[in-house]
C-alpha positions as CSV (number, residue, x, y, z in Angstrom):
1,M,-0.1,25.7,-33.3
2,E,-0.6,28.4,-30.6
3,I,-3.6,26.4,-29.3
4,V,-1.5,23.3,-29.0
5,N,1.3,25.1,-27.2
6,S,-1.2,26.7,-24.9
7,M,-2.7,23.3,-24.0
8,I,0.8,21.8,-23.4
9,N,1.7,24.7,-21.1
10,E,-1.5,24.3,-19.2
11,K,-0.9,20.6,-18.7
12,L,2.7,21.3,-17.5
13,K,1.4,23.9,-15.0
14,L,-1.1,21.5,-13.7
15,I,1.5,18.7,-13.4
16,L,3.9,21.0,-11.6
17,K,1.1,22.1,-9.3
18,R,0.4,18.4,-8.5
19,L,4.1,17.7,-7.8
20,L,4.4,20.8,-5.5
21,S,1.3,19.8,-3.6
22,S,2.7,16.3,-3.1
23,V,6.0,17.7,-1.8
24,L,4.1,19.9,0.6
25,V,2.1,16.9,1.8
26,L,5.4,14.9,2.4
27,F,6.9,17.9,4.3
28,L,3.8,18.2,6.5
29,I,3.7,14.5,7.3
30,V,7.4,14.1,8.3
31,T,7.2,17.4,10.3
32,M,4.1,16.1,12.2
33,V,5.8,12.8,12.9
34,F,9.0,14.5,14.0
35,I,7.1,16.7,16.5
36,L,4.7,13.9,17.8
37,I,7.4,11.4,18.4
38,R,9.6,13.8,20.3
39,I,6.8,15.2,22.5
40,S,5.5,11.8,23.4
41,P,6.8,10.3,26.7
42,G,9.9,8.1,26.7
43,D,13.6,8.6,26.1
44,P,15.3,6.3,23.5
45,T,18.6,6.5,25.4
46,Q,17.3,5.0,28.6
47,K,17.6,1.4,27.4
48,Y,21.3,2.1,26.9
49,I,22.0,3.9,30.1
50,S,22.6,2.2,33.4
51,P,22.4,3.9,36.9
52,K,26.0,2.8,37.3
53,L,27.1,5.1,34.5
54,S,28.5,8.5,35.3
55,P,26.4,11.6,34.2
56,E,29.2,12.4,31.8
57,L,29.0,9.0,30.1
58,A,25.2,9.2,30.0
59,E,25.5,12.6,28.3
60,Q,27.9,11.0,25.7
61,V,25.2,8.4,24.9
62,R,22.6,11.2,24.4
63,K,25.1,13.0,22.2
64,S,25.7,9.9,20.1
65,F,21.9,9.9,19.4
66,N,22.0,13.6,18.5
67,L,19.6,14.3,21.3
68,D,21.7,16.8,23.3
69,Q,20.5,19.8,21.3
70,S,17.2,21.6,21.4
71,I,14.2,20.4,19.4
72,Q,14.5,23.4,17.1
73,V,18.1,22.7,16.3
74,Q,17.3,19.0,15.8
75,Y,14.5,19.9,13.4
76,I,16.6,22.2,11.3
77,N,19.4,19.5,11.1
78,F,16.7,17.0,10.3
79,L,15.4,19.1,7.3
80,K,18.9,19.6,6.0
81,N,19.6,15.8,6.2
82,I,16.3,14.9,4.5
83,A,17.0,17.3,1.7
84,S,20.3,15.5,1.1
85,G,18.6,12.1,1.3
86,D,20.2,11.2,4.7
87,F,17.6,9.9,7.2
88,G,20.2,9.2,9.8
89,I,21.4,6.1,11.8
90,S,18.9,3.8,13.4
91,Y,19.2,3.7,17.2
92,E,18.2,0.1,17.3
93,Y,20.1,-1.4,14.4
94,R,23.1,1.1,14.5
95,M,23.1,1.4,10.7
96,P,21.6,3.8,8.1
97,V,17.9,3.7,8.3
98,L,17.5,3.4,4.5
99,K,19.6,0.2,4.7
100,V,17.4,-1.2,7.4
101,I,14.3,-0.4,5.4
102,S,15.8,-2.0,2.3
103,E,15.9,-5.3,4.1
104,F,12.2,-5.2,5.1
105,L,10.8,-3.5,2.0
106,P,11.0,-6.4,-0.5
107,V,8.5,-8.5,1.3
108,T,6.0,-5.6,1.5
109,L,6.5,-4.7,-2.2
110,M,5.9,-8.3,-3.2
111,L,2.8,-8.7,-1.1
112,A,1.4,-5.3,-2.2
113,F,1.7,-5.8,-6.0
114,L,0.6,-9.4,-5.9
115,S,-2.3,-8.5,-3.7
116,I,-3.6,-5.6,-5.8
117,T,-3.3,-7.7,-8.9
118,L,-5.3,-10.6,-7.3
119,Q,-7.9,-8.1,-5.9
120,L,-8.5,-6.6,-9.3
121,F,-8.5,-10.0,-11.0
122,L,-11.0,-11.6,-8.6
123,G,-13.1,-8.5,-8.4
124,Y,-13.5,-8.2,-12.1
125,F,-14.2,-11.8,-13.0
126,S,-16.6,-12.3,-10.1
127,A,-18.4,-9.2,-11.2
128,L,-18.8,-10.5,-14.7
129,L,-20.1,-13.8,-13.3
130,A,-22.6,-11.9,-11.1
131,I,-23.8,-9.8,-14.1
132,K,-24.3,-12.8,-16.3
133,R,-26.2,-14.6,-13.5
134,K,-28.1,-11.5,-12.4
135,N,-30.6,-12.2,-9.6
136,Q,-29.7,-15.8,-9.7
137,F,-28.1,-17.9,-7.0
138,A,-24.5,-17.1,-8.0
139,D,-25.2,-13.4,-8.0
140,K,-26.9,-13.4,-4.6
141,L,-24.1,-15.6,-3.2
142,L,-21.4,-13.3,-4.5
143,R,-23.1,-10.2,-3.2
144,K,-23.6,-11.6,0.3
145,S,-20.1,-13.1,0.4
146,S,-18.6,-9.8,-0.6
147,I,-20.3,-8.0,2.3
148,V,-19.1,-10.6,4.8
149,L,-15.5,-10.5,3.5
150,Y,-15.3,-6.7,3.4
151,V,-16.5,-6.1,7.0
152,M,-14.5,-9.0,8.4
153,P,-11.4,-7.8,10.3
154,G,-8.1,-8.8,8.7
155,F,-6.8,-10.7,11.8
156,V,-10.1,-12.7,12.0
157,L,-9.8,-13.7,8.4
158,G,-6.1,-14.6,8.8
159,L,-6.8,-16.8,11.8
160,I,-9.6,-18.6,10.0
161,L,-7.4,-19.3,7.1
162,I,-4.6,-20.5,9.4
163,F,-7.0,-22.8,11.2
164,I,-8.4,-24.3,8.0
165,F,-5.3,-24.7,5.8
166,S,-2.5,-25.0,8.4
167,V,-4.1,-26.6,11.5
168,Q,-6.9,-28.8,10.1
169,L,-5.6,-29.6,6.5
170,D,-1.9,-29.1,7.2
171,L,-1.4,-27.9,3.6
172,L,0.3,-24.5,4.1
173,P,2.7,-23.0,6.6
174,S,1.3,-20.6,9.0
175,N,4.2,-18.2,9.5
176,G,7.5,-16.9,8.1
177,F,8.6,-16.0,4.7
178,K,10.6,-19.2,4.0
179,S,11.5,-22.5,5.7
180,Y,14.5,-23.0,7.9
181,Y,15.9,-25.4,5.3
182,F,15.4,-22.9,2.4
183,D,19.1,-22.7,1.5
184,E,19.2,-26.5,0.9
185,L,16.4,-26.4,-1.7
186,T,16.8,-26.3,-5.5
187,F,15.9,-23.2,-7.5
188,F,12.3,-24.4,-8.2
189,G,12.1,-25.8,-4.6
190,K,12.9,-22.3,-3.3
191,I,10.2,-20.7,-5.5
192,K,7.6,-23.3,-4.3
193,D,8.6,-22.8,-0.7
194,I,8.2,-19.0,-0.9
195,V,4.8,-19.4,-2.7
196,S,3.5,-21.7,-0.1
197,H,4.5,-19.3,2.7
198,L,2.9,-16.3,0.8
199,L,-0.4,-17.9,-0.1
200,L,-2.2,-17.4,3.2
201,P,-1.0,-13.8,3.8
202,L,-1.9,-13.0,0.2
203,L,-5.4,-14.4,0.6
204,T,-5.8,-12.5,3.9
205,L,-4.9,-9.2,2.2
206,S,-6.7,-9.8,-1.1
207,L,-10.1,-11.2,-0.2
208,P,-11.5,-8.1,1.5
209,G,-10.2,-5.9,-1.3
210,A,-11.5,-8.3,-4.0
211,A,-15.0,-8.0,-2.3
212,L,-14.7,-4.2,-2.6
213,F,-13.6,-4.2,-6.2
214,F,-16.4,-6.7,-7.0
215,N,-19.0,-4.2,-6.0
216,Y,-17.3,-1.3,-7.9
217,F,-16.9,-3.4,-11.0
218,R,-20.5,-4.7,-10.9
219,D,-22.1,-1.4,-10.2
220,G,-19.9,0.4,-12.8
221,I,-20.5,-2.1,-15.6
222,E,-24.3,-2.3,-14.9
223,E,-24.5,1.5,-14.9
224,A,-22.5,1.8,-18.2
225,M,-24.7,-0.9,-19.8
226,Q,-27.8,1.3,-19.2
227,K,-26.3,4.3,-21.1
228,D,-28.0,5.5,-24.3
229,F,-24.8,5.1,-26.4
230,V,-24.9,1.3,-25.7
231,L,-28.4,1.0,-27.1
232,Y,-27.3,3.1,-30.1
233,L,-24.3,0.9,-30.8
234,K,-26.4,-2.2,-30.6
235,A,-29.0,-0.7,-32.9
236,N,-26.2,-0.1,-35.4
237,G,-25.1,-3.8,-35.4
238,V,-21.9,-3.5,-33.3
239,S,-21.1,-6.8,-31.6
240,D,-21.6,-7.1,-27.8
241,K,-17.9,-8.0,-27.3
242,I,-16.7,-4.8,-29.0
243,I,-19.2,-2.7,-27.2
244,F,-18.1,-4.2,-23.9
245,R,-14.4,-4.0,-24.5
246,K,-14.2,-0.5,-26.1
247,H,-17.1,1.3,-24.4
248,I,-18.7,-0.3,-21.4
249,L,-15.5,-1.4,-19.6
250,P,-13.5,1.9,-20.1
251,N,-16.6,3.9,-18.8
252,S,-16.8,1.8,-15.7
253,L,-13.2,1.9,-14.7
254,K,-12.9,5.5,-13.2
255,P,-14.1,4.7,-9.7
256,V,-12.3,1.3,-9.7
257,L,-8.9,3.0,-10.5
258,S,-9.5,5.7,-7.9
259,V,-10.0,3.0,-5.2
260,A,-7.1,0.9,-6.6
261,G,-4.7,3.9,-6.2
262,I,-5.6,4.3,-2.6
263,E,-5.6,0.5,-1.9
264,L,-2.1,0.1,-3.5
265,G,-0.8,3.0,-1.5
266,F,-1.9,1.5,1.8
267,L,-0.5,-1.9,0.8
268,L,2.8,-0.4,0.0
269,S,3.0,1.5,3.2
270,G,2.9,-1.7,5.2
271,T,0.4,-4.4,5.9
272,L,0.8,-4.5,9.7
273,V,-1.9,-7.0,10.8
274,T,-1.1,-9.5,8.1
275,E,2.7,-9.2,8.7
276,V,2.2,-9.7,12.5
277,I,-0.2,-12.7,12.2
278,F,2.1,-14.5,9.7
279,S,5.4,-13.3,11.2
280,L,6.5,-11.6,7.9
281,P,9.5,-9.2,7.9
282,G,7.8,-6.2,6.3
283,M,7.4,-2.5,6.6
284,G,4.4,-2.6,8.8
285,R,6.1,-4.6,11.5
286,L,9.2,-2.6,11.2
287,M,7.4,0.7,11.7
288,V,5.5,-0.5,14.8
289,A,8.7,-1.9,16.3
290,S,10.5,1.3,15.7
291,I,7.8,3.3,17.4
292,F,8.0,1.0,20.5
293,N,11.8,1.2,20.5
294,R,11.6,5.0,20.2
295,D,13.8,4.8,17.1
296,F,13.2,8.3,15.9
297,P,15.1,8.2,12.6
298,L,13.6,4.9,11.6
299,V,10.0,6.0,12.5
300,I,10.4,9.2,10.4
301,A,11.9,7.3,7.4
302,C,9.1,4.7,7.5
303,A,6.5,7.5,7.6
304,F,8.1,9.3,4.7
305,I,8.4,6.3,2.5
306,S,4.8,5.2,3.3
307,A,3.5,8.6,2.4
308,M,5.5,8.7,-0.7
309,F,4.1,5.3,-1.8
310,I,0.6,6.5,-1.2
311,I,1.1,9.7,-3.3
312,L,2.9,7.8,-6.1
313,S,0.3,5.0,-6.4
314,N,-2.5,7.6,-6.5
315,F,-0.7,9.6,-9.2
316,I,0.1,6.4,-11.3
317,F,-3.6,5.3,-11.3
318,D,-4.6,8.9,-12.1
319,L,-2.4,8.7,-15.2
320,I,-4.0,5.4,-16.1
321,K,-7.4,7.1,-15.9
322,V,-6.2,9.9,-18.1
323,K,-4.9,7.3,-20.6
324,I,-8.3,5.7,-20.7
325,D,-10.3,9.0,-20.8
326,K,-8.3,12.0,-21.9
327,R,-11.3,14.3,-21.1
328,I,-10.6,14.1,-17.3
329,W,-6.9,15.0,-17.3
330,K,-7.6,18.5,-16.0
331,E,-9.8,17.1,-13.2
332,I,-7.1,14.6,-12.2
333,L,-4.2,17.0,-12.1
334,S,-6.0,20.0,-10.5
């Protein structure tokens, strides 16, 4: 009983340590963004101030943006507001920044989760095909294609897909999240319209990632198949399907899940290139626009949420790894 309690206490300490380190990372990120955006050239109030305005009125504009105080005072007030969940009012939209983000976040969330699912699905089944056809035409084609897709810049792949499916074949729309006549469609018509608009962005996001997961799955499965325990199980008459499902696949997933956590974090933090190419209202475009507009509260909130998504996605996939192999829980949480 004492041994069990000791193990539980040790796990709780490691989890607490992981949570504290995550909070520290978030604090450092928002602090760095706060400092960098304020020392960079440009004044967010200039677009609202005319030379015809009196100095007193110009100062009132600066005060309305909470920029009339020293950086130190602004930073202290900023930390107090963050602690209470208040990220301030957007200079550009003149509304709470969290409300602004909530209008752009759904598109990014949808793309991110659909993309990571498609990446893992395509990577896994293409790896199985390559292993079954090892050193044959299909295997060689998949390996070479994965290299091309992985090194190809996202904007190049996006433009190629637009040229083929939108310009030449006229099968799919090239921009936007929905059609201008969206409200006139039936329920299933709306679903079809959204799907048609998301297909090209989804492929642009997913194909390079699928190529990466293809190599991780292929190498991991092949390495696990060479282990001594596989030969031992075969010698004892265990079927190939059971060996693969219960032993080979779980032992090959550790690097895949590590990469998946990082990939999902970056997808959730905003897929800038894809959102720009296909004119999608997502977090990536919002963050870049807020930087150019010198919208300090919105930039910081976007950075905070992006960092939080990266930390959470890594933590979730670490827990999945622990679920698969409980021997590595200490390694994951330390």
